[in-house]
C-alpha atoms as one frame of an Amber mdcrd trajectory, in Angstrom:
protein
 -22.752  66.257 -19.879 -23.156  63.483 -17.096 -23.053  59.839 -17.757 -26.247
  58.221 -17.134 -26.527  55.644 -14.421 -25.712  52.081 -15.400 -24.814  53.370
 -18.811 -21.307  51.980 -20.090 -18.683  54.500 -20.248 -17.617  53.459 -23.983
 -21.191  53.769 -25.233 -21.560  56.927 -23.377 -18.479  58.382 -24.928 -19.643
  57.598 -28.440 -23.005  59.227 -27.789 -21.084  62.410 -26.692 -18.818  62.049
 -29.606 -21.640  62.109 -31.978 -23.534  65.093 -30.019 -20.773  67.614 -30.845
 -21.426  69.313 -34.230 -17.603  69.779 -35.121 -16.477  66.359 -33.850 -19.388
  64.661 -35.696 -18.319  66.508 -38.965 -14.883  65.293 -38.563 -15.689  61.775
 -38.112 -18.507  61.716 -40.849 -15.703  63.551 -43.228 -13.288  60.767 -42.179
 -15.596  57.913 -42.829 -16.525  59.525 -46.483 -12.836  59.689 -47.436 -12.421
  56.140 -46.276 -15.636  55.018 -48.267 -14.241  56.716 -51.390 -10.790  54.807
 -50.685 -12.492  51.617 -50.790 -14.283  52.664 -54.216 -10.923  53.421 -55.902
  -9.470  50.154 -54.579 -12.086  48.324 -56.758 -11.219  50.116 -60.143  -9.408
  47.523 -62.002  -6.425  47.956 -64.617  -6.608  46.225 -67.977  -4.281  43.076
 -69.149  -4.172  41.000 -66.059  -5.681  37.443 -65.296  -7.057  38.239 -61.778
  -7.537  34.576 -61.041  -3.753  33.884 -61.671  -2.779  36.810 -59.965  -4.741
  35.690 -56.683  -3.022  32.366 -56.868   0.257  34.236 -56.852  -0.231  36.384
 -54.130  -1.517  33.314 -52.086   1.793  31.773 -52.614   4.020  34.811 -52.062
   4.129  36.016 -48.539   5.679  39.335 -49.322   2.927  40.358 -51.942   0.203
  38.818 -49.622   1.241  41.052 -46.850   1.372  44.100 -49.135  -2.310  42.968
 -50.512  -3.460  42.525 -46.940  -2.119  46.430 -46.117  -4.038  47.557 -49.264
  -7.406  45.754 -48.455  -7.030  43.639 -51.574  -6.195  46.433 -54.083  -3.112
  44.785 -55.200  -4.703  41.351 -55.501  -7.355  43.070 -57.961  -4.717  44.992
 -59.664  -6.586  48.194 -59.064  -5.439  51.864 -59.875  -4.695  51.795 -55.852
  -2.555  48.738 -56.193   0.594  50.554 -55.108  -1.333  52.047 -52.200   0.566
  54.881 -50.193   3.807  52.462 -49.783   5.858  54.710 -52.282   5.178  57.634
 -50.146   6.008  55.813 -46.966   9.235  54.666 -48.561   9.977  58.222 -49.447
   9.291  59.327 -45.857  11.636  56.512 -44.631  14.392  57.735 -46.970  14.071
  61.320 -46.040  14.308  60.322 -42.207  17.531  58.690 -42.853  18.779  61.504
 -45.193  18.186  64.309 -42.686  20.756  63.723 -40.187  23.473  62.918 -42.799
  22.820  65.778 -45.505  23.773  69.120 -43.785  21.201  71.134 -45.896  18.524
  69.057 -45.082  19.462  68.941 -41.299  19.234  72.797 -41.515  15.860  72.565
 -42.830  14.731  70.394 -40.080  15.857  72.992 -37.577  13.765  75.919 -39.321
  10.468  75.044 -37.610   7.240  74.756 -39.680   8.631  76.416 -42.776  11.398
  74.056 -43.066   9.370  70.897 -42.147   6.904  72.254 -45.108   9.895  71.996
 -47.472  11.025  68.576 -46.274   7.450  67.517 -46.804   7.269  68.904 -50.246
  10.597  67.074 -51.169   8.964  64.031 -49.826   5.984  64.309 -52.014   8.159
  64.978 -55.186  10.206  61.886 -54.341   7.012  59.685 -54.234   6.246  60.261
 -57.754   9.334  58.459 -59.410   9.274  55.701 -56.451   5.329  55.048 -57.337
   6.505  54.735 -61.042   9.389  52.721 -60.297   7.477  50.308 -58.093   4.620
  49.914 -60.698   7.187  49.051 -63.454   8.747  46.495 -61.107   5.648  44.800
 -60.414   4.726  44.694 -63.879   7.922  43.276 -64.900   7.668  40.561 -62.063
   4.329  39.612 -63.075   5.424  39.032 -66.756   8.039  36.657 -65.671   5.944
  34.248 -63.886   4.855  31.102 -65.368   2.281  30.927 -66.594   2.715  35.052
 -67.096   0.178  36.971 -65.032   0.508  40.086 -67.497   0.225  39.394 -71.066
   2.327  41.258 -73.820   1.481  44.957 -73.672   2.191  47.781 -76.185   4.515
  50.332 -74.669   1.603  52.782 -74.573  -0.418  50.351 -72.722   2.436  49.857
 -70.379   2.988  53.525 -69.677  -0.927  54.070 -69.310  -0.805  51.529 -66.471
   2.127  52.751 -64.803   0.767  56.357 -64.907  -2.600  55.131 -63.584  -0.820
  53.231 -60.685   1.185  56.404 -59.880  -1.875  58.658 -60.089  -3.594  56.258
 -57.694  -0.814  56.489 -55.290  -0.775  60.304 -55.281  -4.556  60.427 -54.916
  -4.447  58.191 -51.936  -1.676  60.423 -50.282  -3.992  63.248 -51.089  -6.993
  61.572 -49.442  -4.966  60.896 -46.340  -3.674  64.513 -46.026  -7.264  65.622
 -46.111  -8.229  63.200 -43.278  -5.229  64.800 -41.193  -6.438  68.539 -42.142
 -10.169  67.925 -41.959 -10.695  64.737 -40.205  -9.675  62.671 -36.995  -6.219
  60.990 -36.796  -3.187  60.469 -39.120  -4.618  60.292 -42.597  -1.723  58.116
 -44.085  -1.857  55.605 -41.239  -5.854  55.545 -41.325  -5.757  54.694 -45.091
  -3.361  51.759 -44.141  -5.820  50.862 -41.096  -8.811  50.781 -43.429  -6.991
  48.441 -45.921  -5.955  46.042 -43.143  -9.376  45.982 -41.476 -11.072  45.495
 -44.878  -8.931  42.403 -45.517  -9.286  40.889 -42.129 -13.007  39.355 -42.785
 -11.972  37.521 -45.841  -8.838  36.294 -44.224 -10.355  35.111 -41.045 -13.366
  33.428 -43.085 -10.940  31.552 -45.147  -9.089  30.329 -41.899 -12.500  28.955
 -40.416 -13.435  26.970 -43.522 -10.020  25.487 -44.225  -9.510  24.677 -40.503
 -10.520  21.085 -39.993  -9.013  21.156 -36.202 -11.225  23.182 -34.009  -8.541
  22.767 -31.106  -5.889  24.122 -33.357  -8.006  26.761 -34.448  -8.922  27.770
 -31.040  -5.290  27.723 -30.011  -4.396  29.961 -33.067  -7.196  32.487 -31.720
  -5.712  32.572 -28.427  -2.193  33.159 -29.656  -3.522  36.152 -31.719  -5.413
  37.610 -28.793  -2.104  37.329 -26.565  -0.366  38.941 -29.274  -2.931  41.742
 -29.469  -2.498  42.299 -25.496   1.201  42.496 -25.887   1.258  44.914 -28.644
  -0.951  47.290 -26.755   1.211  46.750 -23.660   4.325  47.711 -25.400   3.148
  50.474 -27.418   1.953  52.180 -24.270   4.879  51.329 -22.185   7.449  54.015
 -21.382  10.265  55.069 -18.861   9.709  58.378 -17.128  12.901  60.509 -16.723
  12.300  63.049 -14.094  13.299  66.904 -15.088  13.315  69.840 -12.910  13.134
  73.447 -14.216  14.423  76.485 -12.500  13.063  79.904 -13.768  13.656  83.435
 -12.743  11.118  86.158 -13.217  11.409  89.985 -12.477   8.303  91.588 -10.634
   7.906  94.743  -8.799  11.633  95.445  -8.962  12.522  92.081  -7.538  13.986
  88.972  -9.125  11.833  85.778  -8.101  13.103  82.035  -8.622  10.373  79.528
  -9.321  10.768  75.748  -9.974   8.683  72.992 -11.461   9.190  69.330 -12.284
   7.947  67.003 -14.963   9.250  64.074 -16.802  10.312  62.994 -20.242   8.364
  59.858 -21.415  11.092  57.590 -23.224   8.968  54.682 -25.057  10.144  51.173
 -24.859   9.089  50.966 -28.726  10.286  54.183 -29.848  10.886  52.934 -33.397
   7.517  51.501 -33.807   6.791  49.370 -37.003   9.798  50.821 -39.189  12.248
  48.032 -37.964   9.807  45.031 -39.113   9.428  46.918 -42.508  13.131  47.220
 -43.058  13.859  43.587 -42.080  11.189  42.241 -44.085  12.463  44.468 -47.130
  15.889  42.950 -46.697  14.852  39.375 -46.199  12.757  39.397 -49.176  14.816
  41.055 -51.648  17.195  38.226 -52.234  14.058  35.921 -52.797  12.366  38.393
 -55.167  15.630  38.689 -57.351  15.492  34.901 -57.320  12.309  34.691 -58.968
  13.904  36.330 -62.127  16.509  33.635 -62.557  15.223  30.385 -60.978  14.150
  27.374 -63.005  10.244  27.033 -63.737   8.428  24.068 -61.957   9.243  20.911
 -63.493  12.684  21.533 -64.396  16.037  20.736 -62.543  16.338  23.426 -59.557
  19.285  25.750 -59.758  21.101  28.032 -57.324  18.277  30.554 -57.365  15.730
  27.848 -56.471  17.671  27.232 -53.367  17.729  30.903 -52.352  14.216  31.161
 -53.042  13.342  28.139 -50.789  15.512  29.022 -47.857  14.237  32.838 -47.684
  10.315  32.073 -47.750   8.445  32.850 -44.718   6.407  29.980 -45.053   9.306
  27.425 -45.519   8.724  24.275 -43.443  10.967  23.119 -40.571  14.009  22.807
 -40.549  14.547  24.992 -43.318  12.102  27.777 -42.022  14.589  28.155 -39.153
  17.021  29.884 -41.024  14.653  32.393 -42.258  13.077  33.098 -38.694  16.578
  33.209 -37.143  17.717  35.980 -39.754  14.554  37.689 -39.345  14.634  38.011
 -35.523  18.278  39.429 -35.548  17.506  41.739 -38.065  14.629  43.253 -36.422
  16.752  43.756 -33.345  19.719  45.538 -35.290  17.135  47.701 -37.299  15.412
  48.640 -33.808  18.592  49.924 -32.517  19.380  51.646 -35.680  16.144  53.292
 -35.932  15.848  54.229 -32.425  19.404  55.880 -32.179  18.389  57.918 -35.250
  15.401  59.456 -33.830  17.089  59.901 -30.449  19.717  62.025 -32.358  17.165
  64.037 -34.060  15.352  64.779 -30.794  18.516  66.275 -29.375  17.016  66.161
 -25.843  20.345  67.474 -23.999  20.123  70.474 -25.734  16.593  71.191 -25.559
  16.807  70.843 -21.652  19.731  73.241 -21.486  17.767  75.689 -23.471  14.785
  75.487 -21.600  16.494  75.583 -18.156  15.755  72.119 -17.354  17.881  69.474
 -15.642  17.624  65.676 -14.565  18.091  65.648 -10.861  21.526  64.341  -9.959
  22.984  64.823 -13.623  25.175  67.583 -14.693  23.694  69.438 -17.992  25.676
  68.967 -21.186  27.523  65.650 -21.854  26.727  64.086 -18.825  23.129  64.386
 -19.591  23.565  63.178 -23.227  25.449  60.142 -21.972  22.822  59.457 -19.072
  20.113  59.668 -21.520  22.082  57.451 -24.204  22.231  54.691 -21.576  18.790
  54.729 -20.640  17.463  54.687 -24.084  19.825  51.661 -24.978  18.667  49.786
 -21.987  14.954  50.067 -22.611  15.384  49.802 -26.309  16.716  45.999 -25.717
  13.175  45.243 -24.309  11.600  47.055 -27.338  13.884  45.213 -29.740  13.170
  41.672 -28.360   9.487  42.475 -28.469   9.539  43.445 -32.108  11.622  40.492
 -32.838   9.173  38.033 -30.995   6.140  39.777 -32.619   7.966  39.256 -36.114
   8.049  35.367 -35.678   4.721  35.012 -33.865   3.392  33.810 -37.310   5.808
  30.960 -37.766   5.124  29.962 -33.829   1.470  30.090 -34.377   1.641  28.053
 -37.449   4.018  25.309 -36.069   1.794  24.861 -32.957  -1.559  24.791 -34.511
  -0.633  23.753 -37.945  -3.094  26.191 -39.602  -1.531  27.878 -42.710  -4.704
  29.198 -44.352  -5.144  31.753 -41.329  -2.052  33.943 -40.868  -1.495  36.217
 -38.223   0.274  39.362 -39.745   2.217  40.544 -36.772   3.151  43.852 -38.657
  -0.455  44.551 -39.573  -1.633  43.995 -36.048   0.887  46.370 -34.776  -0.148
  48.930 -37.443  -3.920  48.398 -36.535  -3.251  48.598 -32.948  -1.087  51.555
 -32.959  -3.588  53.828 -35.320  -6.451  52.833 -33.182  -5.026  53.872 -30.054
  -3.710  57.115 -31.620  -7.204  58.141 -33.057  -8.859  57.075 -29.628  -6.457
  59.478 -27.767  -7.282  62.320 -30.113 -11.050  61.656 -29.776 -10.451  61.622
 -25.832  -8.596  64.681 -26.075 -11.452  66.316 -28.037 -14.016  65.133 -25.672
 -11.766  66.222 -22.479 -11.622  69.746 -23.738 -15.276  69.859 -23.696 -15.352
  68.351 -20.194 -16.938  64.984 -21.454 -15.682  61.563 -20.370 -13.431  59.981
 -22.877 -12.679  56.309 -23.992  -9.557  55.525 -22.019 -10.475  56.610 -18.767
């Protein structure tokens, strides 16, 4: 189909996309699943003072961020309050265990069948993790002053935990349906939908609360610059040239053929995982402190000091301690997770098996050392980028003075990454049918 004269390419690509019956069916299926997800996120659980719960999330940055990712489901204490985070936790644990446990490492090398078994183990692990996180959340809400959750009978507590666990498993199933029959990675799109659903309310509160139009304008500019940086670093990669030499036997004679390609090593190989790890480490002491610190109106104890220091919204100069630790933890976890991924890819062995080599570098150990040096150098740029993105909310708040509207850098990173990945899949679908796509 030819693009009409003067028709914007993006609009024409969207028209072409809905003109294809199979692609239109996938898009409508994905949209229907997301609508069902939004309905489920509004099914409430009993026994919670929702008004007090919303105030608690507004004052607790960690739970506020999780509520943002879930589209407000946690703030409403719905059956989908845990979202798909227990599944993500199980997936991260499996990624860390595969290179350590020989049995799992052997499964990962068995192709599709081995990957299916690893996925099955991940799903089984999700159930106890979801129940544990649900119970921990209930316990935390009971210990607040005033209590957000009242005294419940054991049967009611068990029913709430079971409902939250079932909600998580249901969302994981919906995500897998999107992956199988829709467009994009289903789990990522579920998280993306939660972020997008929460954005209008957050931005609206920011405009209403902001009394400084110059500060608000500066805040928006900082957000747009952050968005551009995220897009640039997600797409940035270093191309490693690779040549292949193959021998073919035809008509009784041996022929040697050569070809060349490249290995794209991404600057940000680790994605958002280092941010999640760093947030978990930074928030763990503050979360534990909430169980032991003195209530408001009493003399603060040691745990009050820990809680006040390790709060993302702490004012200067105390806030610098949190941001300093957060910055360097992100850098450390970026290197750690990138090295794990690089080891699992085993590029030197794969190149050698396929008859490929890097020009000027001998196969084997020299190739491994060369790729290790390159990945460490480019990871420095990716680590500094992620660390800067992590502290952007603090910088924006100090520059503009606006606290009601918070840029969640992790949310932006997830949203942009999922959007780009989905657009590339749509681009591939259109290109196969000789249509012009979104990104050309």
